[in-house]
Residue frames relative to the residue before (quaternion, step in Angstrom):
aa qw qx qy qz dx dy dz
M 1.0000 0.0000 0.0000 0.0000 0.00 0.00 0.00
A 0.4468 -0.6981 0.4895 0.2710 3.52 -0.89 0.87
D 0.4509 -0.6817 0.5053 0.2767 3.56 -1.06 0.71
S 0.1720 -0.8319 0.5267 0.0321 3.53 -0.35 1.39
R 0.3897 0.7406 -0.4670 0.2856 3.62 1.19 0.15
A 0.4589 -0.6713 0.4851 0.3218 3.62 -0.95 0.72
P 0.6127 -0.5482 0.4159 0.3888 3.55 -1.19 0.57
D 0.4878 -0.6462 0.5209 0.2705 3.57 -1.14 0.85
S 0.2380 -0.7892 0.5491 0.1380 3.69 -0.18 1.21
T 0.5888 0.5605 -0.3832 0.4385 3.62 1.05 -0.56
R 0.6901 0.4657 -0.2831 0.4762 3.63 0.86 -0.94
R 0.6421 0.5314 -0.3135 0.4551 3.56 1.05 -0.73
S 0.6777 0.4789 -0.2913 0.4760 3.52 1.02 -0.74
E 0.6226 0.5153 -0.3525 0.4718 3.53 1.16 -0.63
R 0.6207 0.5154 -0.3601 0.4685 3.66 1.00 -0.60
S 0.6773 0.4843 -0.3160 0.4548 3.57 0.87 -0.84
R 0.6039 0.5786 -0.3388 0.4309 3.52 1.07 -0.78
R 0.6971 0.4928 -0.2470 0.4585 3.53 0.98 -1.09
A 0.6276 0.5183 -0.3354 0.4744 3.47 1.11 -0.75
I 0.6427 0.5187 -0.3299 0.4572 3.56 1.00 -0.70
Y 0.5820 0.5400 -0.3523 0.4955 3.65 1.09 -0.72
D 0.7073 0.4639 -0.3132 0.4318 3.62 0.65 -0.99
A 0.6414 0.5274 -0.3148 0.4599 3.56 1.00 -0.91
A 0.6701 0.5011 -0.3222 0.4428 3.63 0.74 -0.83
L 0.6891 0.4772 -0.2855 0.4647 3.58 0.90 -0.80
A 0.6334 0.5323 -0.3158 0.4645 3.49 1.02 -0.89
L 0.7115 0.4576 -0.3102 0.4338 3.63 0.73 -1.05
V 0.6108 0.5533 -0.3491 0.4460 3.67 0.97 -0.79
S 0.6833 0.4700 -0.2899 0.4777 3.55 1.01 -0.79
E 0.7064 0.4646 -0.2677 0.4621 3.64 0.97 -0.84
V 0.8363 0.1966 -0.0630 0.5079 3.66 0.67 -0.99
G 0.5568 -0.6128 0.4081 0.3845 3.62 1.15 -0.24
Y 0.6086 -0.5892 0.3691 0.3825 3.62 -1.05 0.45
G 0.6422 0.5636 -0.3351 0.3970 3.57 0.99 -0.72
R 0.7465 0.3881 -0.1944 0.5042 3.58 1.16 -0.71
T 0.4997 0.6071 -0.4242 0.4493 3.56 1.43 0.11
T 0.0139 -0.8062 0.5915 0.0053 3.58 -0.83 0.92
I 0.6433 -0.5046 0.3876 0.4258 3.50 -1.27 0.27
E 0.6162 0.5417 -0.3354 0.4630 3.64 1.07 -0.71
G 0.6629 0.4937 -0.3105 0.4695 3.56 0.98 -0.78
I 0.6477 0.5206 -0.3223 0.4534 3.52 0.93 -0.77
A 0.6398 0.5242 -0.3007 0.4749 3.59 1.03 -0.95
A 0.6580 0.4970 -0.3191 0.4671 3.63 0.87 -0.88
R 0.6866 0.5039 -0.2816 0.4420 3.56 0.82 -0.92
A 0.6960 0.4373 -0.2499 0.5118 3.58 1.10 -0.87
G 0.4232 -0.6936 0.4957 0.3067 3.69 1.10 -0.31
V 0.6031 0.5153 -0.4130 0.4473 3.68 0.94 0.69
G 0.6091 -0.5495 0.4382 0.3674 3.42 -1.34 0.19
K 0.6002 -0.5782 0.4126 0.3677 3.61 -1.17 0.62
Q 0.6236 0.5511 -0.3393 0.4385 3.50 1.09 -0.76
T 0.5810 0.5645 -0.3874 0.4400 3.62 1.06 -0.48
I 0.6464 0.5061 -0.3201 0.4729 3.59 0.89 -0.80
Y 0.7044 0.4797 -0.2709 0.4476 3.55 0.78 -1.07
R 0.6005 0.5519 -0.3599 0.4531 3.62 1.20 -0.39
W 0.7396 0.4125 -0.2082 0.4894 3.55 1.17 -0.56
W 0.8161 0.1173 0.0101 0.5657 3.55 1.12 -0.87
P 0.4715 -0.7169 0.4432 0.2595 3.56 -0.98 0.85
S 0.8240 0.0629 0.0143 0.5629 3.63 1.11 -0.50
K 0.6208 -0.5327 0.3749 0.4361 3.62 -1.10 0.23
G 0.5927 0.5639 -0.3665 0.4432 3.67 1.12 -0.55
A 0.6066 0.5362 -0.3345 0.4823 3.63 1.13 -0.65
V 0.6348 0.5426 -0.3053 0.4576 3.54 1.06 -0.97
L 0.7113 0.4552 -0.2647 0.4656 3.53 0.75 -1.08
L 0.6177 0.5405 -0.3673 0.4375 3.64 0.97 -0.56
E 0.6770 0.4700 -0.2736 0.4959 3.53 0.90 -0.94
A 0.6437 0.4923 -0.3565 0.4649 3.62 0.96 -0.76
F 0.6442 0.5321 -0.3143 0.4507 3.68 0.94 -0.87
L 0.6170 0.5426 -0.3374 0.4593 3.62 1.04 -0.90
D 0.6670 0.5129 -0.2974 0.4512 3.48 0.90 -1.08
L 0.6390 0.5310 -0.3187 0.4563 3.63 0.94 -0.94
S 0.6801 0.4942 -0.2962 0.4533 3.54 0.86 -0.94
D 0.6451 0.5134 -0.3230 0.4647 3.52 0.95 -0.85
Q 0.6320 0.4928 -0.3566 0.4801 3.69 0.85 -0.76
A 0.6647 0.4943 -0.3468 0.4400 3.62 0.72 -0.82
A 0.6231 0.5390 -0.3305 0.4604 3.64 0.97 -0.88
R 0.6878 0.4765 -0.2945 0.4617 3.59 0.82 -0.91
E 0.6628 0.4910 -0.3290 0.4598 3.57 0.89 -0.73
A 0.6641 0.5225 -0.3014 0.4416 3.55 1.11 -0.69
D 0.7572 0.3326 -0.1375 0.5450 3.44 1.25 -0.64
G 0.6534 -0.5694 0.3218 0.3811 3.60 0.95 0.72
G 0.7538 -0.3889 0.2528 0.4655 3.61 1.05 0.41
E 0.6768 0.5460 -0.2675 0.4151 3.45 1.23 -0.46
G 0.4413 -0.6660 0.4689 0.3766 3.57 1.08 -0.52
I 0.4213 -0.6965 0.5144 0.2699 3.57 -1.18 0.47
H 0.1667 -0.8346 0.5251 -0.0046 3.48 -0.62 1.36
E 0.8034 0.0568 -0.0138 0.5926 3.58 1.24 -0.29
I 0.5352 -0.5772 0.5237 0.3257 3.44 -1.44 0.31
P 0.5436 -0.6458 0.3924 0.3653 3.64 -0.66 0.86
D 0.1506 -0.7752 0.6031 0.1125 3.57 -0.99 0.60
T 0.0452 -0.8408 0.5378 -0.0418 3.52 -0.09 1.34
G 0.5517 -0.5817 0.3715 0.4682 3.48 1.33 -0.26
D 0.6639 0.4046 -0.2625 0.5715 3.53 1.35 -0.16
L 0.2621 -0.8114 0.4966 0.1624 3.62 0.00 1.23
E 0.6522 0.5279 -0.3308 0.4320 3.58 0.91 -0.93
A 0.6556 0.4937 -0.3172 0.4753 3.64 0.94 -0.83
D 0.6782 0.4875 -0.3052 0.4574 3.57 0.89 -0.83
L 0.6508 0.4910 -0.3204 0.4824 3.65 0.97 -0.58
R 0.6311 0.5317 -0.3347 0.4550 3.51 1.02 -0.70
L 0.6453 0.5516 -0.2973 0.4370 3.52 1.04 -0.94
V 0.7084 0.4159 -0.2696 0.5026 3.64 0.91 -0.99
L 0.6622 0.4919 -0.3557 0.4394 3.70 0.88 -0.55
R 0.6017 0.5327 -0.3612 0.4730 3.57 1.13 -0.57
A 0.6177 0.5383 -0.3259 0.4716 3.55 1.02 -0.82
T 0.6744 0.5141 -0.2963 0.4395 3.53 0.91 -0.82
V 0.6116 0.5537 -0.2988 0.4797 3.47 1.19 -0.80
D 0.6229 0.5492 -0.2999 0.4695 3.55 1.10 -0.92
E 0.6871 0.4962 -0.2691 0.4575 3.50 0.91 -1.03
M 0.6624 0.5111 -0.3015 0.4573 3.64 1.00 -0.86
N 0.6680 0.4843 -0.2805 0.4905 3.59 1.23 -0.64
D 0.6031 0.5414 -0.3768 0.4486 3.66 1.15 -0.26
P 0.4665 -0.7071 0.4562 0.2725 3.59 -0.65 1.11
K 0.5745 0.6096 -0.3816 0.3909 3.55 1.12 -0.64
Y 0.7379 0.3249 -0.2062 0.5545 3.65 1.11 -0.71
D 0.6099 0.6038 -0.3596 0.3662 3.58 0.96 -0.77
V 0.6987 0.4894 -0.2923 0.4323 3.65 0.76 -1.04
P 0.7203 0.4041 -0.3075 0.4726 3.65 0.65 -0.89
S 0.5977 0.5641 -0.3742 0.4296 3.65 1.08 -0.62
R 0.6662 0.4975 -0.3026 0.4660 3.55 0.90 -0.89
A 0.6406 0.5294 -0.3231 0.4528 3.61 0.97 -0.85
L 0.6862 0.4747 -0.2750 0.4777 3.53 0.94 -0.90
A 0.6614 0.4836 -0.3319 0.4675 3.61 0.93 -0.68
A 0.6520 0.4833 -0.3409 0.4744 3.58 1.05 -0.65
E 0.6964 0.4534 -0.2899 0.4747 3.63 0.76 -1.01
G 0.6002 0.5670 -0.3741 0.4223 3.65 1.03 -0.44
I 0.5821 0.5583 -0.3439 0.4809 3.61 1.23 -0.38
V 0.7250 0.4173 -0.2178 0.5027 3.56 0.99 -0.84
D 0.7503 0.2257 -0.1389 0.6056 3.58 1.07 -0.77
A 0.3224 -0.8112 0.4643 0.1495 3.50 -0.12 1.47
E 0.6414 0.5398 -0.3193 0.4418 3.57 1.09 -0.76
L 0.6645 0.4704 -0.3021 0.4959 3.53 1.05 -0.74
G 0.5786 0.5729 -0.3643 0.4521 3.61 1.10 -0.57
V 0.6923 0.4813 -0.2844 0.4562 3.50 0.85 -1.02
E 0.6266 0.5306 -0.3142 0.4766 3.58 1.09 -0.77
F 0.6096 0.5376 -0.3421 0.4715 3.61 0.98 -0.88
A 0.7055 0.4709 -0.2660 0.4580 3.56 0.71 -1.07
R 0.6762 0.5136 -0.2899 0.4415 3.58 0.88 -0.92
K 0.8037 0.3444 -0.1588 0.4585 3.53 0.71 -1.11
M 0.7552 0.3747 -0.2221 0.4899 3.61 1.09 -0.69
L 0.7865 0.3984 -0.1737 0.4389 3.54 0.69 -1.24
E 0.6609 0.5561 -0.3092 0.3980 3.60 0.88 -0.95
P 0.6717 0.4854 -0.3287 0.4530 3.62 0.89 -0.84
Q 0.6236 0.5083 -0.3305 0.4935 3.58 1.08 -0.63
L 0.6686 0.4803 -0.3237 0.4663 3.68 0.80 -0.74
Q 0.6213 0.5482 -0.3508 0.4363 3.62 1.06 -0.56
L 0.5537 0.5845 -0.3860 0.4504 3.59 1.23 -0.46
Y 0.6410 0.4952 -0.3087 0.4986 3.64 1.06 -0.77
V 0.6528 0.5227 -0.3425 0.4282 3.57 0.84 -0.88
K 0.6565 0.5018 -0.3257 0.4595 3.60 0.99 -0.98
R 0.6789 0.4923 -0.3055 0.4510 3.69 0.79 -0.93
L 0.6502 0.5105 -0.3120 0.4683 3.66 0.95 -0.79
R 0.6538 0.4977 -0.3216 0.4707 3.59 1.03 -0.66
A 0.6001 0.5467 -0.3334 0.4794 3.52 1.14 -0.60
A 0.6422 0.5104 -0.3060 0.4831 3.53 1.13 -0.89
Q 0.5766 0.5550 -0.3634 0.4770 3.69 1.14 -0.61
E 0.6967 0.4997 -0.2770 0.4338 3.49 0.80 -0.99
A 0.6952 0.4387 -0.2429 0.5150 3.55 1.19 -0.76
G 0.4796 -0.7010 0.4077 0.3353 3.60 1.20 0.00
E 0.3613 0.7430 -0.4712 0.3088 3.57 1.21 0.57
V 0.7772 0.1496 -0.0737 0.6067 3.60 1.16 -0.63
R 0.7010 -0.4812 0.3217 0.4166 3.55 -1.35 0.36
Q 0.5112 -0.6610 0.4549 0.3080 3.55 -1.02 0.75
D 0.6837 0.4719 -0.2751 0.4840 3.65 1.09 -0.52
L 0.4113 0.7299 -0.4581 0.2969 3.60 1.27 0.10
D 0.3114 -0.6995 0.6129 0.1951 3.61 -1.08 0.72
P 0.3684 -0.7687 0.4682 0.2330 3.62 -0.24 1.18
R 0.6444 0.5309 -0.3364 0.4356 3.57 1.03 -0.87
I 0.6564 0.4468 -0.3288 0.5113 3.74 0.87 -0.63
A 0.6372 0.5410 -0.3552 0.4186 3.63 0.87 -0.89
L 0.6630 0.4981 -0.3420 0.4420 3.63 0.78 -0.88
E 0.6107 0.5631 -0.3801 0.4067 3.69 1.03 -0.57
L 0.6252 0.5297 -0.3584 0.4473 3.56 1.17 -0.46
L 0.6635 0.4672 -0.3074 0.4970 3.53 1.31 -0.22
V 0.7741 0.3338 -0.2120 0.4944 3.63 0.63 -0.97
G 0.5529 0.6418 -0.3992 0.3507 3.61 1.04 -0.57
P 0.7080 0.4508 -0.2800 0.4660 3.64 0.70 -1.01
V 0.6330 0.5242 -0.3358 0.4602 3.57 1.00 -0.67
A 0.6708 0.4841 -0.3071 0.4704 3.59 0.93 -0.86
H 0.6652 0.5120 -0.3272 0.4340 3.54 1.01 -0.80
R 0.6401 0.5051 -0.3326 0.4739 3.61 1.00 -0.69
W 0.6417 0.5170 -0.3314 0.4594 3.51 0.99 -0.90
L 0.6583 0.5154 -0.3307 0.4377 3.75 0.91 -0.74
L 0.7012 0.4953 -0.2573 0.4437 3.54 0.99 -0.97
R 0.1612 -0.8308 0.5061 0.1665 3.57 1.05 -0.86
T 0.4912 0.6740 -0.4468 0.3239 3.60 1.14 0.25
L 0.7728 0.2010 -0.1407 0.5854 3.59 1.13 -0.45
P 0.5813 -0.6150 0.4155 0.3334 3.59 -1.17 0.61
L 0.3532 -0.6722 0.6207 0.1952 3.40 -1.38 0.64
T 0.0825 0.8234 -0.5470 0.1263 3.60 -0.40 1.23
H 0.6237 -0.4931 0.4283 0.4295 3.54 -1.28 0.21
A 0.6198 0.5381 -0.3569 0.4461 3.65 0.88 -0.78
Y 0.6479 0.5114 -0.3331 0.4559 3.61 0.99 -0.84
A 0.6576 0.5086 -0.3124 0.4597 3.60 0.96 -0.92
D 0.6343 0.5279 -0.3332 0.4561 3.57 0.98 -0.78
T 0.6698 0.4859 -0.3116 0.4671 3.65 0.93 -0.84
I 0.6118 0.5280 -0.3654 0.4620 3.68 0.99 -0.74
V 0.6401 0.5167 -0.3327 0.4611 3.65 0.93 -0.79
E 0.6728 0.5291 -0.2825 0.4332 3.44 0.91 -0.95
Y 0.6615 0.4730 -0.2941 0.5023 3.59 1.02 -0.95
A 0.6603 0.5375 -0.3172 0.4178 3.58 0.86 -0.83
L 0.7346 0.4392 -0.2156 0.4700 3.51 1.00 -0.87
H 0.8201 0.2382 -0.1179 0.5067 3.55 1.01 -0.78
G 0.5250 -0.6833 0.4010 0.3109 3.57 1.21 0.28
L 0.5692 -0.6212 0.4429 0.3065 3.49 -1.44 0.04
A 0.5365 0.6243 -0.4114 0.3914 3.65 1.21 -0.32
P 0.5825 -0.5783 0.4118 0.3959 3.60 -1.08 0.64
R 0.4617 -0.6790 0.5190 0.2377 3.50 -1.20 0.71
P 0.4880 -0.6154 0.4890 0.3794 3.65 -0.89 0.56
P 0.5810 -0.5971 0.4217 0.3578 3.53 -1.13 0.63
A 0.5077 -0.6450 0.4707 0.3235 3.60 -0.97 0.77
R 0.4038 -0.6991 0.5515 0.2098 3.51 -1.06 0.90
H 0.2125 -0.7664 0.5951 0.1154 3.59 -1.02 0.89
């Protein structure tokens, strides 16, 4: 007997959505954000232009959602399918921060993440609404992981009780983001380790160790 069931529109829409994600990320990597168009994304994904406009208002919105999906998939793969929900707490704050900042450096050096990140960062300056969405959906959840770990360190007496975790985390991620934006100096694990050391121990000379 022939299967008379109607096509699953939900499944079809999900296939189209994923094809659009892949097309947007591929085009931005191949031709750059400026030369990527809705028409190009639609042609690459094998969908009609109206399909994209039905779901997104602009190519920036398409790229943001595609990049969020890419990052979510990477997090799930790194954490056995569950996604990363916190910075590890081994009881050694410095080691934990080095681990996560090294992973951040690795991601920033990976063209798969670097290219769409730069496109979104640049477009977010011109398109304020997209910039707010990028910060809210992509950056803020990651920053909150630092806040949570630093608060745990406060409870454990590893850092000052009057420390503002939100300002403290900027001492860690700010220099890395600055070097990534400028591209004038390399982003390395050694650099990440030094940032953690400076952030935790400051710039003033340390007193000599007692023997």
